[in-house]
C-alpha positions as CSV (number, residue, x, y, z in Angstrom):
1,X,0.0,0.0,0.0
2,X,3.0,2.4,-0.2
3,X,3.4,5.2,2.3
4,X,-0.4,5.7,2.6
5,X,-0.8,2.1,3.6
6,X,2.1,2.4,6.0
7,X,0.6,5.4,7.7
8,X,-2.8,3.7,8.1
9,X,-1.0,0.7,9.7
10,X,0.9,3.0,12.1
11,X,-2.4,4.7,13.0
12,X,-3.5,1.4,14.6
13,X,-0.7,1.6,17.1
14,X,-1.9,3.3,20.3
15,X,1.5,4.7,21.4
16,X,3.0,7.5,19.4
17,X,6.5,6.4,20.5
18,X,5.9,3.0,19.0
19,X,4.6,4.6,15.8
20,X,7.8,6.6,15.5
21,X,10.0,3.6,16.2
22,X,8.1,1.5,13.5
23,X,8.4,4.3,10.9
24,X,12.1,4.6,11.6
25,X,12.4,0.8,11.2
26,X,10.6,1.0,7.8
27,X,12.8,3.9,6.7
28,X,15.9,1.8,7.2
29,X,14.6,-1.6,6.2
30,X,16.1,-4.2,5.8
31,X,18.8,-2.7,8.0
32,X,17.9,-3.0,11.6
33,X,17.8,0.2,13.6
34,X,20.2,-1.2,16.2
35,X,22.7,-2.0,13.5
36,X,22.3,1.4,11.9
37,X,22.8,3.2,15.2
38,X,25.9,1.1,16.1
39,X,27.6,1.2,12.7
40,X,26.4,4.3,10.8
41,X,24.7,7.0,12.9
42,X,27.2,10.0,13.0
43,X,29.9,7.6,11.7
44,X,29.6,6.4,8.2
45,X,27.3,6.5,5.1
46,X,24.7,3.8,4.5
47,X,23.3,2.7,1.1
48,X,20.2,0.6,1.0
49,X,19.3,-0.8,-2.4
50,X,15.7,-2.2,-2.4
51,X,14.9,-3.0,-6.1
52,X,11.4,-1.8,-5.3
53,X,10.5,1.4,-7.2
54,X,7.2,1.6,-5.3
55,X,8.6,1.6,-1.8
56,X,8.0,5.3,-1.3
57,X,4.9,5.5,-3.4
58,X,2.5,8.2,-2.2
59,X,5.0,10.1,-0.2
60,X,5.6,12.9,-2.8
61,X,5.7,13.1,-6.6
62,X,6.4,15.5,-9.5
63,X,2.6,15.7,-10.0
64,X,2.3,17.0,-6.4
65,X,5.1,19.4,-7.1
66,X,3.2,20.7,-10.1
67,X,-0.1,20.9,-8.1
68,X,1.7,23.0,-5.4
69,X,2.9,25.4,-8.0
70,X,-0.6,25.7,-9.6
71,X,-2.0,26.3,-6.1
72,X,-0.4,29.7,-6.2
73,X,1.1,29.7,-2.7
74,X,4.7,28.8,-3.6
75,X,7.1,31.8,-3.5
76,X,10.6,32.0,-4.8
77,X,13.2,32.1,-2.1
78,X,10.7,31.4,0.7
79,X,9.5,28.0,-0.6
80,X,11.4,27.3,-3.8
81,X,15.0,27.7,-5.0
82,X,16.0,27.5,-8.7
83,X,19.6,26.5,-8.9
84,X,22.3,25.3,-11.3
85,X,25.9,24.1,-11.1
86,X,28.1,24.0,-14.2
87,X,31.9,24.3,-14.8
88,X,32.4,24.6,-11.0
89,X,30.0,27.5,-10.6
90,X,26.9,27.2,-8.4
91,X,24.1,29.8,-9.1
92,X,20.7,30.6,-7.7
93,X,18.2,32.1,-10.2
94,X,15.3,33.0,-8.0
95,X,13.1,35.9,-9.3
96,X,10.9,37.6,-6.8
97,X,7.3,36.8,-6.0
98,X,5.1,33.8,-6.7
99,X,6.6,30.8,-8.4
100,X,4.2,30.4,-11.3
101,X,4.2,27.2,-13.2
102,X,5.1,28.8,-16.6
103,X,8.2,30.4,-15.1
104,X,9.3,27.4,-13.0
105,X,8.9,24.8,-15.7
106,X,10.8,27.1,-18.1
107,X,13.7,27.2,-15.7
108,X,13.6,23.4,-15.4
109,X,13.4,22.9,-19.2
110,X,16.6,25.0,-19.4
111,X,18.5,22.8,-17.1
112,X,17.8,24.2,-13.6
113,X,17.2,22.2,-10.5
114,X,14.2,23.0,-8.3
115,X,14.4,22.7,-4.5
116,X,11.1,22.9,-2.6
117,X,12.1,24.0,0.9
118,X,9.1,22.9,3.0
119,X,7.1,20.2,1.2
120,X,5.3,19.5,4.5
121,X,3.4,22.8,4.0
122,X,2.0,21.6,0.6
123,X,1.8,17.8,1.1
124,X,-0.3,16.3,3.9
125,X,1.5,13.0,3.5
126,X,5.0,14.6,4.0
127,X,3.6,16.5,7.0
128,X,2.1,13.2,8.5
129,X,5.4,11.4,7.8
130,X,7.6,14.0,9.5
131,X,5.3,14.6,12.4
132,X,5.6,10.9,13.4
133,X,9.3,10.7,12.8
134,X,10.3,13.7,14.9
135,X,9.3,11.9,18.0
136,X,11.9,9.2,17.2
137,X,14.7,11.7,17.0
138,X,13.7,14.0,19.8
139,X,14.9,16.7,17.4
140,X,13.3,18.5,14.5
141,X,12.7,16.4,11.4
142,X,12.6,18.5,8.3
143,X,12.7,17.9,4.6
144,X,13.5,19.4,1.2
145,X,12.6,17.9,-2.2
146,X,14.9,18.2,-5.2
147,X,13.8,17.9,-8.8
148,X,16.7,17.7,-11.3
149,X,16.6,17.6,-15.1
150,X,18.4,14.8,-17.0
151,X,22.2,15.4,-17.4
152,X,22.5,18.3,-14.9
153,X,23.7,19.1,-11.4
154,X,22.0,21.6,-9.2
155,X,24.4,22.1,-6.3
156,X,28.1,22.4,-5.7
157,X,29.9,19.8,-3.5
158,X,29.3,20.7,0.2
159,X,28.7,19.3,3.6
160,X,25.7,19.9,5.9
161,X,25.0,20.4,9.6
162,X,22.3,17.7,9.6
163,X,21.9,14.0,9.5
164,X,20.6,13.4,6.0
165,X,18.4,10.6,4.7
166,X,18.0,10.7,0.9
167,X,14.9,8.9,-0.3
168,X,14.9,8.5,-4.1
169,X,11.3,8.9,-5.2
170,X,11.5,9.0,-9.0
171,X,14.1,8.5,-11.7
172,X,17.7,8.1,-10.7
173,X,20.7,10.1,-9.5
174,X,24.5,9.6,-9.4
175,X,26.0,10.4,-5.9
176,X,29.5,10.8,-4.7
177,X,30.2,11.0,-0.9
178,X,33.5,12.1,0.7
179,X,34.8,11.8,4.2
180,X,35.3,15.0,6.3
181,X,38.7,16.5,5.2
182,X,39.8,17.4,8.7
183,X,38.9,16.6,12.4
184,X,37.4,20.1,12.6
185,X,34.8,19.1,9.9
186,X,33.7,15.9,11.7
187,X,30.1,16.5,12.9
188,X,30.2,20.2,12.2
189,X,27.9,22.8,13.8
190,X,27.4,24.6,10.6
191,X,27.2,23.7,6.9
192,X,30.1,24.5,4.5
193,X,30.4,26.9,1.7
194,X,30.4,25.6,-1.8
195,X,33.5,23.5,-2.4
196,X,35.7,23.0,-5.5
197,X,36.2,19.6,-7.0
198,X,39.9,19.9,-6.4
199,X,39.4,20.1,-2.7
200,X,37.6,16.7,-2.3
201,X,40.0,13.8,-2.9
202,X,38.5,10.4,-3.6
203,X,34.9,9.5,-2.7
204,X,34.3,6.9,-0.1
205,X,31.1,6.0,-1.8
206,X,29.9,6.4,-5.4
207,X,26.6,5.0,-6.5
208,X,23.4,5.6,-8.6
209,X,20.3,5.8,-6.5
210,X,17.1,4.4,-8.1
211,X,13.5,4.8,-7.0
212,X,13.0,3.1,-3.7
213,X,16.6,3.3,-2.6
214,X,18.0,5.1,0.5
215,X,21.2,6.9,1.1
216,X,22.2,8.2,4.6
217,X,25.3,10.3,5.4
218,X,26.2,12.0,8.6
219,X,26.8,15.8,9.0
220,X,30.2,16.7,7.8
221,X,30.3,14.2,4.9
222,X,30.8,16.1,1.6
223,X,28.4,15.0,-1.1
224,X,27.2,15.9,-4.6
225,X,24.6,14.5,-6.8
226,X,24.1,14.8,-10.6
227,X,21.6,13.4,-13.0
228,X,22.5,10.9,-15.7
229,X,21.6,11.9,-19.3
230,X,18.7,9.4,-19.6
231,X,16.5,10.2,-16.6
232,X,15.3,13.1,-14.3
233,X,15.5,12.7,-10.5
234,X,13.1,13.5,-7.7
235,X,14.3,12.9,-4.2
236,X,13.4,14.0,-0.7
237,X,16.0,14.6,1.9
238,X,14.8,14.0,5.4
239,X,17.0,15.8,8.0
240,X,17.4,15.8,11.7
241,X,19.9,16.6,14.6
242,X,20.7,20.1,13.6
243,X,22.5,21.9,16.5
244,X,21.6,18.9,18.8
245,X,25.1,18.0,20.1
246,X,26.5,18.0,23.7
247,X,28.2,21.3,22.9
248,X,24.8,22.8,22.0
249,X,23.4,21.5,25.2
250,X,26.3,23.0,27.2
251,X,25.7,26.4,25.6
252,X,22.4,26.4,27.4
253,X,23.7,24.8,30.6
254,X,26.9,26.7,31.4
255,X,25.6,30.2,31.5
256,X,22.7,29.0,33.8
257,X,25.3,27.3,36.0
258,X,27.4,30.4,36.2
259,X,24.5,32.6,37.1
260,X,23.4,30.2,39.9
261,X,27.0,30.0,41.2
262,X,27.3,33.8,41.2
263,X,24.0,34.0,43.2
264,X,24.8,31.3,45.7
265,X,28.6,31.2,46.2
266,X,30.6,34.2,47.3
267,X,33.8,32.7,45.9
268,X,32.6,33.5,42.4
269,X,32.0,37.1,43.5
270,X,35.5,37.7,44.9
271,X,37.6,40.2,43.0
272,X,40.3,39.3,40.6
273,X,43.9,40.0,41.8
274,X,44.8,43.7,41.3
275,X,48.0,42.8,39.4
276,X,46.7,39.9,37.2
277,X,47.1,41.9,34.0
278,X,50.8,42.1,34.6
279,X,51.4,38.3,34.5
280,X,48.4,36.9,32.6
281,X,47.5,37.2,28.9
282,X,49.1,35.9,25.7
283,X,52.1,38.3,26.0
284,X,52.9,36.6,29.3
285,X,52.1,33.0,28.3
286,X,55.7,31.8,28.4
287,X,56.6,33.6,31.6
288,X,57.4,31.3,34.6
289,X,55.7,32.9,37.5
290,X,54.1,31.4,40.7
291,X,51.3,34.0,40.4
292,X,50.4,32.6,36.9
293,X,50.3,29.1,38.3
294,X,48.1,30.2,41.2
295,X,45.7,32.0,38.8
296,X,45.3,29.1,36.5
297,X,44.7,26.7,39.4
298,X,42.0,29.1,40.7
299,X,40.2,29.1,37.4
300,X,40.4,25.3,37.2
301,X,39.0,25.1,40.7
302,X,36.1,27.4,39.9
303,X,35.4,25.5,36.7
304,X,35.3,22.1,38.5
305,X,33.1,23.5,41.2
306,X,30.7,24.9,38.6
307,X,29.2,21.5,38.0
308,X,27.7,21.6,41.4
309,X,25.5,24.5,40.3
310,X,24.6,23.2,36.9
311,X,20.8,23.0,36.5
312,X,21.0,20.0,34.2
313,X,17.3,19.1,34.2
314,X,16.2,22.7,33.7
315,X,18.6,23.1,30.7
316,X,17.1,19.9,29.2
317,X,13.7,21.4,29.6
318,X,14.8,24.5,27.8
319,X,16.1,22.5,24.9
320,X,12.8,20.5,24.9
321,X,10.9,23.7,24.8
322,X,12.9,24.8,21.7
323,X,12.2,21.4,20.1
324,X,8.5,21.7,20.7
325,X,8.6,25.0,18.9
326,X,10.4,23.3,15.9
327,X,7.8,20.5,15.8
328,X,5.2,20.0,13.2
329,X,1.7,19.7,14.7
330,X,0.3,16.1,15.0
331,X,-1.9,14.6,12.2
332,X,-5.0,13.1,13.6
333,X,-6.7,9.9,12.5
334,X,-10.4,10.0,12.0
335,X,-11.1,8.3,15.4
336,X,-8.7,10.7,17.1
337,X,-10.4,13.7,15.5
338,X,-13.8,12.4,16.7
339,X,-12.5,12.1,20.2
340,X,-10.8,15.6,20.3
341,X,-11.9,19.2,20.1
342,X,-11.1,19.1,16.4
343,X,-14.1,16.8,15.8
344,X,-16.4,18.4,18.4
345,X,-19.8,19.0,16.7
346,X,-20.3,22.6,17.7
347,X,-22.1,24.4,14.8
348,X,-24.8,26.9,13.8
349,X,-28.2,25.3,13.3
350,X,-31.8,26.5,13.2
351,X,-30.9,30.1,13.9
352,X,-28.3,29.6,16.7
353,X,-25.2,27.7,17.9
354,X,-25.7,24.1,19.1
355,X,-23.5,21.5,20.7
356,X,-21.3,24.2,22.2
357,X,-20.7,23.0,25.7
358,X,-17.8,20.7,26.4
359,X,-19.2,18.5,29.1
360,X,-16.4,16.7,30.9
361,X,-17.3,14.9,34.1
362,X,-15.4,13.0,36.7
363,X,-16.1,9.8,34.8
364,X,-14.8,11.0,31.4
365,X,-11.8,9.0,30.4
366,X,-9.0,11.0,28.8
367,X,-5.4,10.6,27.6
368,X,-2.8,12.7,25.8
369,X,-3.2,12.9,22.1
370,X,0.6,12.1,21.7
371,X,3.3,11.5,24.2
372,X,5.7,14.0,22.7
373,X,3.3,17.0,22.3
374,X,3.9,18.7,25.7
375,X,6.7,19.8,28.1
376,X,6.5,21.2,31.5
377,X,9.0,24.0,32.3
378,X,9.6,25.8,35.5
379,X,10.5,29.4,34.6
380,X,10.9,32.7,36.4
381,X,7.3,33.7,35.3
382,X,5.9,30.4,36.6
383,X,5.1,26.9,35.5
384,X,4.6,26.7,31.7
385,X,3.2,23.9,29.7
386,X,4.5,24.1,26.1
387,X,2.6,22.2,23.4
388,X,2.6,21.5,19.7
389,X,-1.0,21.1,18.7
390,X,-1.3,24.7,17.5
391,X,2.0,24.8,15.6
392,X,2.2,25.6,11.9
393,X,3.3,23.3,9.1
394,X,5.7,26.1,8.1
395,X,8.8,26.3,10.3
396,X,8.4,28.8,13.1
397,X,5.5,30.6,11.4
398,X,3.8,30.6,14.9
399,X,5.3,31.8,18.2
400,X,5.8,29.0,20.8
401,X,2.5,27.9,22.2
402,X,2.2,27.5,26.0
403,X,-0.2,27.6,29.0
404,X,0.7,29.1,32.3
405,X,-0.4,26.5,34.9
406,X,-0.9,26.7,38.7
407,X,1.9,24.7,40.3
408,X,-0.6,22.3,41.9
409,X,-1.4,21.0,38.4
410,X,2.2,19.8,37.8
411,X,1.4,16.3,39.3
412,X,-1.6,15.9,37.0
413,X,0.5,16.6,33.9
414,X,3.1,14.1,35.1
415,X,0.3,11.6,35.8
416,X,-1.0,12.0,32.3
417,X,2.4,11.5,30.8
418,X,3.2,8.4,32.9
419,X,-0.3,6.9,32.1
420,X,0.0,7.3,28.3
421,X,-1.1,5.6,26.2
422,X,-3.8,4.4,28.6
423,X,-6.9,6.3,29.3
424,X,-7.6,7.6,32.9
425,X,-10.7,9.0,34.4
426,X,-10.8,12.6,35.2
427,X,-11.5,11.7,38.8
428,X,-8.1,10.1,39.0
429,X,-6.2,13.3,38.2
430,X,-4.2,14.2,41.4
431,X,-5.8,17.6,41.9
432,X,-7.2,18.7,45.3
433,X,-10.8,19.2,44.2
434,X,-13.2,17.7,41.5
435,X,-13.7,21.2,40.2
436,X,-9.9,21.6,39.5
437,X,-9.8,18.2,37.9
438,X,-12.6,19.0,35.5
439,X,-11.2,22.5,34.9
440,X,-7.7,21.2,33.9
441,X,-9.1,18.4,31.7
442,X,-11.4,20.9,29.9
443,X,-8.5,23.3,29.3
444,X,-6.3,20.6,27.9
445,X,-9.1,19.3,25.8
446,X,-9.8,22.7,24.3
447,X,-6.1,23.0,23.3
448,X,-6.2,19.7,21.5
449,X,-3.8,18.2,24.0
450,X,-6.3,15.6,25.5
451,X,-8.6,13.2,23.7
452,X,-11.5,11.3,25.3
453,X,-12.1,7.6,25.0
454,X,-15.5,8.2,23.6
455,X,-16.7,11.3,21.7
456,X,-18.2,13.9,24.1
457,X,-21.1,14.6,21.8
458,X,-22.6,12.9,18.8
459,X,-23.4,14.7,15.5
């Protein structure tokens, strides 16, 4: 049944974490996820040849690309890049304004590649696919699609700052992949500029991807793809793990640890020696001086002591908050929609609104829509519950969505998380009063965070 059949099968799984794990397994098959994580993830490229042109059927196609253009909402630069690479020169040919089909297909006919930057905004299937997969990574899952004419290349050799999964949808493409040139380019924080062919050396992998095949390469691996003369290419690159390293985590943690140390430990507030400029600094780096030794030892002591003030869990929550802002909103199955606010039958009928009241009682059975759609964060302003159900399909089009909660509701949120994917009755929420239990459940239901075991009202 292709990707549509896959998504229908995944919808029958109650736990969103299991859905994500099964989708990841399908993405890599027949390579087992454990083998992939042990031998390839952040280490080495992986090529999966399937000999099955229909493996990705229904995920995305040139027909959908064309339909997006004819829909009139695709804009050059924002959603679509027109590129070429010839004789060592990479060029972008974006006009301004809307990407109208006559203009776009003329570029393609003249040998330009087309990169759709956010296919999830135009394709419900890509949106559904990525919204499940992001929970596996615990990091934003994004995508670009690339349509390349026969006998051309759209991009110069380069490396990226993401883990890349290239899914060949149509046609075929010739790929060359090269190791990072230096230790500094292993798992880089940022993508490279365009590179020259003379800078690359010999590829560690050279292959032709055909429809149904997969190519994975870690961030930092240089790559380039070009079309053979006899076929066009359409592929989608699924990406993750951008700025998701230990170093990126420490960028959040260390300033917070230092701030806490300054507030709680007078040793960090003591003044520097009056004469330290005389014996410290690069100009004095070769000087043998007991004062230099004492200064360095003092810095080392303060750095080691800093770990005692590191708010590790709070820093993790701040990264989780950023991840939830990056997330795509969940795609609901028909049954989930019927059991959520999105299927609630409030409407105008016979001269007035009907089915407006959301009647949650102590016996109503509820659960989270997905495990990964919320995060509790203790912040200076109070307890915040960040959530993804009102996010946009376009990256960061919306501001982060959150509710400010009374601290006494924290246990109930944690109870809902630990109970998932099972339903629990509202009466079992660990709030002090029944009124508070119903109030919290109603609030979360109205934000699409909670679903009920049975629809609250029938159409």
